[in-house]
C-alpha positions in Angstrom: 93.6 -2.6 -93.5 90.8 -0.6 -94.9 92.8 0.2 -98.1 93.5 -3.6 -98.6 89.8 -4.3 -98.3 88.8 -1.7 -100.8 91.6 -2.9 -103.1 90.4 -6.5 -102.9 86.9 -5.2 -103.5 88.1 -3.5 -106.7 89.9 -6.6 -107.9 86.9 -8.8 -107.2 84.6 -6.4 -109.0 86.9 -6.4 -112.0 87.2 -10.2 -112.0 83.5 -10.6 -111.6 82.8 -8.3 -114.5 85.2 -10.2 -116.7 83.7 -13.6 -115.7 80.2 -12.2 -116.4 81.3 -11.0 -119.8 82.8 -14.5 -120.5 79.5 -16.1 -119.7 77.7 -13.7 -122.0 80.1 -14.5 -124.8 79.7 -18.2 -124.2 75.9 -17.8 -124.6 76.5 -15.7 -127.8 75.5 -12.3 -126.3 78.4 -10.0 -127.0 76.3 -6.9 -126.6 75.5 -7.8 -123.0 79.1 -8.6 -122.4 80.2 -5.2 -123.7 77.4 -3.5 -121.6 78.6 -5.4 -118.5 82.3 -4.4 -119.1 81.3 -0.7 -119.7 79.4 -0.5 -116.5 82.4 -1.9 -114.6 84.7 0.5 -116.4 82.6 3.4 -115.1 83.6 2.4 -111.6 87.2 1.3 -112.5 88.3 3.5 -115.4 92.0 2.7 -115.0 91.5 -1.1 -115.2 93.7 -2.4 -118.0 92.1 -5.9 -117.9 88.6 -4.5 -118.3 89.6 -2.3 -121.2 91.6 -5.0 -122.9 88.7 -7.5 -122.7 86.2 -4.9 -123.9 88.6 -4.2 -126.8 88.9 -7.8 -127.7 85.1 -8.4 -127.6 84.5 -5.2 -129.6 86.9 -6.3 -132.3 85.5 -9.8 -132.6 81.9 -8.5 -132.7 82.7 -5.9 -135.4 82.3 -2.8 -133.2 85.3 -1.0 -134.6 84.6 2.4 -133.1 84.3 1.0 -129.6 87.4 -1.0 -130.1 89.3 2.1 -131.3 88.1 4.1 -128.3 89.3 1.4 -125.9 92.7 1.3 -127.7 93.1 5.1 -127.2 92.1 4.7 -123.5 94.6 1.8 -123.1 97.4 3.8 -124.8 96.8 6.6 -122.4 97.1 4.3 -119.4 100.1 2.5 -120.8 101.9 5.9 -121.3 101.2 6.8 -117.7 102.6 3.5 -116.6 105.6 3.9 -118.9 104.8 0.8 -121.0 105.6 2.6 -124.2 105.8 -0.4 -126.6 102.3 -1.5 -125.7 101.0 2.1 -125.9 102.5 2.4 -129.4 100.8 -0.9 -130.4 97.4 0.2 -129.2 97.7 3.6 -131.0 98.5 1.8 -134.3 95.6 -0.6 -133.7 93.2 2.4 -133.0 94.3 4.0 -136.3 93.9 0.7 -138.2 90.4 0.2 -136.7 89.3 3.8 -137.4 91.4 5.7 -140.0 89.7 9.0 -138.9 91.5 9.0 -135.6 94.5 11.3 -135.2 97.2 9.4 -133.3 100.0 12.0 -133.8 99.4 13.4 -130.3 99.8 10.0 -128.7 102.9 9.2 -130.6 104.3 12.6 -129.7 103.5 11.9 -126.0 105.4 8.6 -126.2 108.4 10.3 -127.9 108.5 13.0 -125.2 108.2 10.4 -122.4 110.9 8.2 -123.9 113.3 11.0 -124.7 112.6 14.2 -122.7 116.1 15.5 -123.6 114.9 15.8 -127.3 112.5 18.6 -126.4 114.4 21.8 -127.4 114.0 24.9 -125.2 112.6 27.9 -127.1 115.1 30.5 -128.0 114.1 34.2 -127.4 113.6 34.6 -131.2 111.2 31.6 -131.4 109.2 32.6 -128.4 108.9 36.2 -129.8 107.6 35.0 -133.2 105.6 32.1 -131.8 107.2 29.4 -133.9 106.9 25.8 -132.9 108.7 22.8 -134.0 107.5 19.2 -134.0 109.2 15.9 -134.4 107.3 12.9 -135.6 108.7 9.5 -134.7 107.7 5.9 -135.0 106.0 4.2 -138.0 105.2 7.3 -140.1 103.2 5.1 -142.5 100.5 5.1 -139.9 100.2 8.9 -139.9 98.6 10.7 -142.8 99.6 14.2 -143.9 96.3 15.4 -142.5 97.2 14.0 -139.1 100.5 15.8 -139.2 99.0 19.1 -140.2 96.2 18.8 -137.5 98.8 18.1 -134.9 100.9 21.1 -135.8 97.9 23.3 -135.8 96.9 22.1 -132.3 100.3 23.0 -131.0 100.2 26.6 -132.2 
């Protein structure tokens, strides 16, 4: 019974924060709406509804870096919950909002989660020489050559 009370408290806190943000938006105060959602996210970092709403407000109020940050957070949560299509969409949106962001790691995490059988085991020769292989999948137009190189360097 205690866990259901804390769960309902969590849900009501999230709902209250979203309603407060909606009121701030209605009164043309997107900064206060974003601040309210951020404070609720500190207590509920895994809340998809809070992050999605913060992402939407950030996009409409031209805060691209904040929107991209929320997209990355959402992609991580969606990967954990095995919602790979939505995770992929959020990664691409993050890259579109901020081209400096490297999404190759996130795309690789989705690929590994979808197809764990495609991760080849290291042969004794490869492990002795420290060679690593990488497979990039998805919409490769969203990945620059610099993202690919950075991803390969991070693996070695």
